[in-house]
N, C-alpha and C positions, 0 to 999 in steps of 0.2 A: 775686739782683741785686747786683752789685758797684758801688761808687761810683767806683772807679778801676781801670783795667786797663792792662797793658803789652803791646804788640804790637811785636815786633822791637825797634827802638831808640826807640820813641815811647810816651808816656804819654797816656792818654785818660781824661776824666772823664764820668760819666753826664750825658746831655743830654736824652734823651726816654725815658721809661719805656714798656715794652711796652703797658701799659694805655692810655696816651695815644695811642700809635700805632694800636692796634686800634680805639679809639673814633673816631679821625679817619678811618680807612679805612672804617668803617661809614657815616659821614656822606658820604664821597665816593661810596660805593655808592648811596646814596639819590639823589644828583645824577645819576649815570650811569643809574640805573634810569629816572628821569624823562626824560632826554634820548633814550635808545635804545628806549623803549617802541614796539613795532611795527617795529623795525629789526633786522637781523641783521648787526651790524658784525664786522669782522675785528679781533681783539685781537692785537697783536704785542708781547708782553713782551720786553724787552731782557735778554739773558743777559750776565753772570751775575747782577748785582745786582738787576735788576727782577723776577727770578723770585720772590723772597720777598714783595714787595709784591703781585704778581699772585696768588700762592698764597693770600694773606690776603683779597684783594679778590674773587676769582671766586666763592667760595661765597655771597657776599652779593648777587650780581647776579641779578636775576629776569627778564632778557630772554635770548633766544637769541643766541648768538654763536659764531663759529668762532675758533680760536686757532692760531697758529703762533709760532715763536720766531725772533728775530734776534739776532745777536751783533755788538756794536760795541765799539770801543776807541779812546779819545782820549788815553790815558795810556800812556807807555812804562814801562819797568822803573823801579822805585824812585820811582813817582809823579811822575816828571819830565814835565811837560806837553809834548806834541808840538804846537807852534803851527802846524804845517802842516795840511793836510787830514787829518781824522781817518781812522784805519784802520778800515774796517769791512766786513763781509760781509753784505749785505742780502739774503740768500737766504731765501726763504720759498716755500711751495708753493701757498698759497691765492690764487685770483684776487682782485684788489682793484679792478679797473675798475668804475666806477659804484657802488662800495660805500663805506660809512663805514669808516675805519680808525682804530683807537686804539692809539697807541704807549704802552706801559706801562713807565715809566722809574723807576729808583730815585732819581736826582738830576739836576737840570739846574742847572749853574753858569754857565759862559760862554755856553752855547747853541750852540756851534760844531757839536757832534754833532747836536743837534736840527735845526739848519738843514740840515745835510748829509742827514739822513734825510728831511726834508720834501722837499727838492729831488729826491732819488732816487725817492721814492714818487710824486711828482707825475707822473713820466713814465708811470707805470702808469694814470693817469687815474682815481683813486678819486673818488667824489663829494665826500668830505671827509677831511681828516687832522687828528686830534686828538692831544693829548698829555696823559696823566695821569702826574704825577710825585709821588712821595711827598715829596721834598724839592726846594726851589727856593732858590737864592741870588740874591736880587734885586740885591744890591750888586756881584755879579760878572757879572751878565748883560749880554751885548753882542749877543745874537742878534736875529733877526727873528721867531722863533716861540716866544713865551712859552707855558708849559704852560696848557692849558685848565682842568685840574683840578690843584690843588696841595694836598698834604697839609699841609705845613708850610713856611713861608718861614723860612729860617734865616740866621744870620750867615755870612760868607764865611770859614769855618774848616773844616778837614778833619774828617770824621766817618766812623765805622765802626759796623758792627752792622746787624742787620735786612737782611742782603744786601749791605751796603757793606763793602768790604775795604781793608786796607792790605797790599799785596803778598800777596794771597790769604788773609790772616788776618783773622778777626773777622766774617766773613759769618754765622756760626752764632749770634751773640749775639742774644738776643731784644730787647734795648734798643739805643738808639743812643747812642754815646759821641762826644764832641768832643775834639780834641787840646788838650792843656794848653799 
């Protein structure tokens, strides 16, 4: 574990240690296990960042579920925010009509992407749409659909690690780092 890292032209300092992250994911699994006992929801991890959170969460779940992946993007090159409608491809193969759906996200900040996903999924008429997000930035949030399960509420600062990246670098880090 390093206390500080450099990715491209930015410096980041250690923010959340892997042990803290894994412990909180275990707590979230307990909550999800209680909620989905007797249900078989569709889990939709968001690629690429949400994969790491999902991979840690799923072995801790003790209910049956089906899984598919979706890919979303609300950032352009060089992390410049695209304020228009987020670009995303919500292609999945599992039917969601009449079923519980859980979007598994790495981070929710403004909530623009979460709102767009929610609107798109609602057309498929699931019984419910939930969001589980490892990180949530309450000070940045402007959306309508706050995550139902939150690993950590964090400051409105850029973070990398544990699936989160800066121009595709840093996803592999086991800890989460915050920009200096």
